[in-house]
VMD Tcl script that draws the C-alpha trace (Angstrom):
set ca {
  {4.20 29.94 -41.85}
  {7.28 30.63 -39.70}
  {5.63 29.10 -36.64}
  {5.05 25.85 -38.58}
  {8.54 25.87 -39.89}
  {9.82 26.46 -36.35}
  {8.13 23.52 -34.92}
  {9.09 21.16 -37.53}
  {12.57 22.20 -38.11}
  {15.49 22.86 -35.90}
  {16.25 26.29 -34.43}
  {19.63 28.08 -34.97}
  {21.45 28.38 -31.72}
  {22.26 31.88 -32.17}
  {19.29 34.34 -31.43}
  {20.41 36.78 -34.09}
  {20.65 34.07 -36.73}
  {17.23 32.85 -35.61}
  {15.69 36.26 -36.25}
  {17.37 36.62 -39.64}
  {16.20 33.22 -40.71}
  {12.59 34.09 -39.77}
  {12.88 37.57 -41.51}
  {13.31 35.73 -44.77}
  {9.64 34.55 -44.58}
  {8.30 37.98 -43.85}
  {8.19 40.49 -40.98}
  {7.57 39.14 -37.53}
  {6.71 41.01 -34.38}
  {8.75 40.90 -31.15}
  {6.14 38.74 -29.21}
  {6.36 35.93 -31.85}
  {10.15 35.99 -31.80}
  {10.25 35.89 -28.05}
  {7.89 32.87 -28.20}
  {9.94 31.03 -30.72}
  {13.14 31.48 -28.61}
  {11.45 30.32 -25.41}
  {10.28 27.22 -27.26}
  {13.76 26.36 -28.35}
  {15.12 26.84 -24.77}
  {12.48 24.48 -23.49}
  {13.27 21.90 -26.07}
  {16.94 22.09 -25.04}
  {16.21 21.04 -21.47}
  {13.98 18.06 -21.83}
  {16.56 15.98 -20.23}
  {18.97 16.58 -17.31}
  {22.63 17.17 -17.97}
  {24.91 14.32 -16.91}
  {26.50 16.32 -14.21}
  {23.06 16.86 -12.49}
  {22.27 13.15 -12.74}
  {25.58 12.48 -11.03}
  {24.72 15.15 -8.44}
  {21.44 13.47 -7.76}
  {23.01 10.05 -7.44}
  {24.89 11.32 -4.46}
  {22.14 13.32 -2.71}
  {19.20 11.03 -3.54}
  {21.38 7.96 -2.56}
  {21.18 6.30 -6.03}
  {24.50 4.68 -5.61}
  {25.10 1.12 -4.20}
  {27.60 2.38 -1.66}
  {25.27 4.92 -0.19}
  {21.94 2.93 -0.18}
  {19.71 3.06 2.90}
  {19.49 -0.02 4.93}
  {17.88 1.09 8.42}
  {15.47 3.42 9.94}
  {17.84 6.00 11.46}
  {19.56 6.47 7.96}
  {16.13 6.93 6.35}
  {15.23 9.58 8.85}
  {18.52 11.54 8.26}
  {17.83 11.15 4.52}
  {14.48 12.83 4.87}
  {15.75 15.57 7.11}
  {18.52 16.48 4.72}
  {16.27 16.67 1.67}
  {13.29 18.13 3.47}
  {10.69 15.93 1.88}
  {10.76 12.61 -0.40}
  {8.27 9.96 -1.65}
  {8.01 6.85 0.29}
  {7.73 3.88 -2.19}
  {7.65 5.39 -5.86}
  {10.30 4.19 -8.23}
  {12.27 5.86 -11.02}
  {9.26 6.28 -13.30}
  {8.20 9.17 -11.11}
  {10.19 12.31 -10.59}
  {11.93 13.21 -7.26}
  {13.76 11.44 -4.44}
  {12.25 8.17 -3.05}
  {12.88 6.19 0.02}
  {12.47 2.96 -2.23}
  {15.02 4.22 -4.75}
  {17.48 5.01 -1.87}
  {17.01 1.58 -0.44}
  {17.74 0.00 -3.98}
  {20.74 2.27 -4.52}
  {20.50 2.85 -8.27}
  {18.88 5.21 -10.79}
  {16.65 2.66 -12.57}
  {14.87 1.11 -9.65}
  {11.53 -0.29 -10.68}
  {9.02 -1.77 -8.40}
  {8.42 -5.44 -9.35}
  {4.98 -6.81 -9.91}
  {5.13 -9.11 -6.99}
  {6.49 -6.84 -4.19}
  {5.99 -9.32 -1.42}
  {8.74 -11.54 -2.73}
  {11.13 -8.83 -3.66}
  {13.72 -8.15 -0.77}
  {14.21 -4.45 -1.75}
  {10.51 -3.68 -1.75}
  {10.19 -5.62 1.64}
  {13.07 -3.67 3.22}
  {11.76 -0.31 2.01}
  {8.39 -1.07 3.41}
  {9.80 -2.15 6.73}
  {11.97 0.89 6.94}
  {8.93 2.99 6.06}
  {6.91 1.42 8.98}
  {9.85 2.14 11.26}
  {9.87 5.81 10.41}
  {6.14 6.07 10.88}
  {6.34 4.45 14.32}
  {9.26 6.74 15.46}
  {7.20 9.77 14.73}
  {9.93 12.22 14.14}
  {9.21 12.59 10.56}
  {5.78 13.47 9.06}
  {4.29 10.71 6.95}
  {0.97 10.97 5.03}
  {-0.82 11.42 1.69}
  {-0.13 15.04 0.74}
  {-0.59 14.60 -2.97}
  {-2.81 12.15 -4.78}
  {-2.75 8.62 -3.41}
  {0.96 8.44 -2.83}
  {2.57 8.95 0.66}
  {5.56 11.19 1.38}
  {7.75 12.04 4.22}
  {8.17 15.51 5.34}
  {11.08 16.83 7.70}
  {9.81 18.62 10.79}
  {11.29 21.85 9.62}
  {9.06 21.98 6.55}
  {5.83 20.87 8.21}
  {4.86 24.46 8.93}
  {5.52 25.42 5.25}
  {3.37 22.63 3.74}
  {0.67 23.27 6.37}
  {0.69 26.96 5.31}
  {-0.25 25.89 1.86}
  {-2.49 22.87 2.38}
  {-3.76 23.16 5.94}
  {-7.22 23.91 7.07}
  {-7.94 26.16 10.05}
  {-10.41 24.66 12.68}
  {-12.96 27.38 11.99}
  {-12.97 26.53 8.41}
  {-13.37 22.88 8.87}
  {-17.23 22.82 8.33}
  {-16.94 24.94 5.15}
  {-13.87 23.19 3.57}
  {-14.14 19.58 4.69}
  {-16.53 16.93 3.52}
  {-19.04 15.45 6.04}
  {-17.39 12.15 6.23}
  {-14.00 13.87 7.06}
  {-15.71 15.95 9.69}
  {-17.14 12.78 11.23}
  {-13.81 11.14 11.44}
  {-12.14 14.17 12.95}
  {-14.96 14.47 15.63}
  {-14.38 10.89 16.60}
  {-10.58 11.17 16.83}
  {-10.81 14.38 18.97}
  {-12.61 12.33 21.57}
  {-10.71 9.06 21.30}
  {-7.32 10.37 20.23}
  {-6.47 7.32 18.19}
  {-8.32 4.42 16.62}
  {-7.79 1.49 14.13}
  {-9.08 1.75 10.65}
  {-12.07 -0.53 11.21}
  {-12.97 0.78 14.61}
  {-12.81 4.48 13.22}
  {-15.01 3.57 10.29}
  {-17.61 2.11 12.40}
  {-17.51 5.01 15.04}
  {-17.78 7.62 12.33}
  {-20.84 5.77 10.83}
  {-19.29 5.59 7.29}
  {-20.59 2.45 5.67}
  {-18.78 2.50 2.49}
  {-15.00 1.65 2.58}
  {-14.33 3.93 -0.49}
  {-15.86 6.86 1.22}
  {-13.95 6.27 4.33}
  {-10.64 6.02 2.53}
  {-11.36 9.27 0.52}
  {-12.18 11.07 3.83}
  {-8.98 9.71 5.42}
  {-6.91 10.87 2.37}
  {-8.68 14.29 2.54}
  {-7.72 14.67 6.34}
  {-4.07 13.73 5.52}
  {-3.68 16.22 2.72}
  {-4.84 19.06 5.04}
  {-2.70 18.06 8.01}
  {-5.46 16.88 10.32}
  {-4.91 13.16 10.58}
  {-1.79 10.89 10.41}
  {-1.20 7.14 10.67}
  {0.77 6.77 13.91}
  {1.25 2.89 13.93}
  {0.92 0.01 11.44}
  {-0.20 -3.48 12.79}
  {0.08 -6.75 10.77}
  {-1.39 -9.36 13.33}
  {-4.03 -10.58 13.70}
  {-5.06 -8.45 10.58}
  {-3.38 -5.62 8.78}
  {-4.52 -2.05 9.92}
  {-3.33 1.48 10.51}
  {-3.78 3.22 13.87}
  {-4.94 6.81 13.07}
  {-4.13 9.83 15.18}
  {-4.59 13.51 15.19}
  {-1.55 15.16 13.46}
  {-1.31 17.59 16.32}
  {-0.41 14.71 18.74}
  {3.01 14.68 17.23}
  {3.53 17.88 15.31}
  {1.69 20.50 17.56}
  {4.47 23.11 17.64}
  {5.01 22.86 13.76}
  {1.48 23.16 13.03}
  {0.98 26.12 15.12}
  {4.00 27.93 13.57}
  {2.85 30.66 11.17}
  {4.55 30.94 7.93}
  {3.49 33.19 4.97}
  {2.52 31.64 1.80}
  {5.33 33.30 -0.09}
  {7.95 31.99 2.35}
  {6.51 28.43 2.17}
  {6.64 28.29 -1.52}
  {10.33 29.68 -1.41}
  {11.51 27.20 1.20}
  {9.84 24.09 -0.36}
  {11.51 25.09 -3.70}
  {14.78 25.68 -1.93}
  {14.58 22.15 -0.23}
  {13.92 20.53 -3.66}
  {16.62 22.46 -5.61}
  {19.25 21.82 -2.94}
  {18.91 18.07 -3.47}
  {18.05 18.02 -7.11}
  {20.56 20.43 -8.36}
  {18.41 21.56 -11.23}
  {14.61 21.37 -11.94}
  {13.06 20.79 -15.29}
  {9.80 22.45 -16.40}
  {6.86 21.27 -14.03}
  {9.07 18.83 -12.09}
  {8.73 20.65 -8.81}
  {4.97 20.82 -9.20}
  {4.70 17.06 -9.91}
  {6.82 16.12 -7.10}
  {5.02 18.21 -4.39}
  {1.55 18.59 -5.69}
  {1.94 22.38 -6.00}
  {0.31 24.07 -9.01}
  {2.79 25.22 -11.87}
  {2.22 28.93 -10.77}
  {2.91 28.15 -7.10}
  {6.09 26.29 -8.05}
  {7.10 29.21 -10.35}
  {6.62 31.79 -7.45}
  {8.95 29.60 -5.32}
  {11.67 29.19 -7.85}
  {11.54 32.88 -8.73}
  {12.06 33.83 -5.20}
  {15.15 31.80 -5.13}
  {16.55 33.56 -8.36}
  {15.66 36.95 -6.84}
  {17.67 35.84 -3.66}
  {20.71 34.67 -5.84}
  {20.31 31.07 -4.71}
  {19.27 29.82 -8.06}
  {19.75 30.79 -11.81}
  {16.97 30.56 -14.45}
  {18.33 28.59 -17.36}
  {15.24 28.46 -19.41}
  {11.49 28.92 -19.05}
  {10.59 26.76 -16.06}
  {14.18 25.46 -15.67}
  {16.20 26.38 -12.69}
  {19.71 25.51 -11.60}
  {21.41 25.69 -8.18}
  {23.70 28.71 -8.48}
  {26.68 26.99 -6.55}
  {26.88 24.41 -9.23}
  {27.66 27.05 -11.95}
}
mol new
graphics top color blue
foreach p $ca { graphics top sphere $p radius 0.5 }
foreach p [lrange $ca 0 end-1] q [lrange $ca 1 end] { graphics top cylinder $p $q radius 0.2 }
display resetview
């Protein structure tokens, strides 16, 4: 009964008052009380405090005066944050180049992006960063591409990379075919690579390319629009050999990825780091707890962490 009442009603803010209120309905054990208190704490932090939103406006360039308008500024943006999405809008969590180009919190991608000047500029800057090759670009989670600063490439690779001796066991056959061709030719256009790897279905080829990007084997190194649109695909080691050879423990990788995100975000809500990075919730929790143990962050509520220097 007390659980049903707790979910439908409002919780007393004082924990002793909460316990007393529950005792009126009968004796409860410590586990039930802890669960109810934790539930109330999570309910309190469904939305970010205003001071954190203002902090993110500054660090994520969500202000008109700090919007990004050229490639060098975008590279500095990624390097400072550690990683960010490429073209997502405000409907998805985390920093994004597109939002930084728009310079506002509520940036929404329009239906017809070809005619939108902000979308066009974000796309052009994205292509410029890709061509420069100083920042890692690829699909590391789902179908959406993200940028990763060089300093964090070893950490993401430690979590998602596949060793060469494990490729036959862990990679699909189409992915292995693509990798075999690229190790001979070094770089190829999408169409030529699909033909050379003998993958007839476009869908199978796309899934294999996405698979190779997620495990840090293949990257787009150039994008060409004339006479037809195509990416040029290269081995990731062609640009990031030193970073991919750097050894980082799994625990250190999780901690540094969590540190990079919290430094720019100021505070993370429950499940936020996992949604932004593609980590599992337990992995994100390990990283955040390591920051708490280090004194870099404070745990505000279950799954909610705040940069300690912000108080």
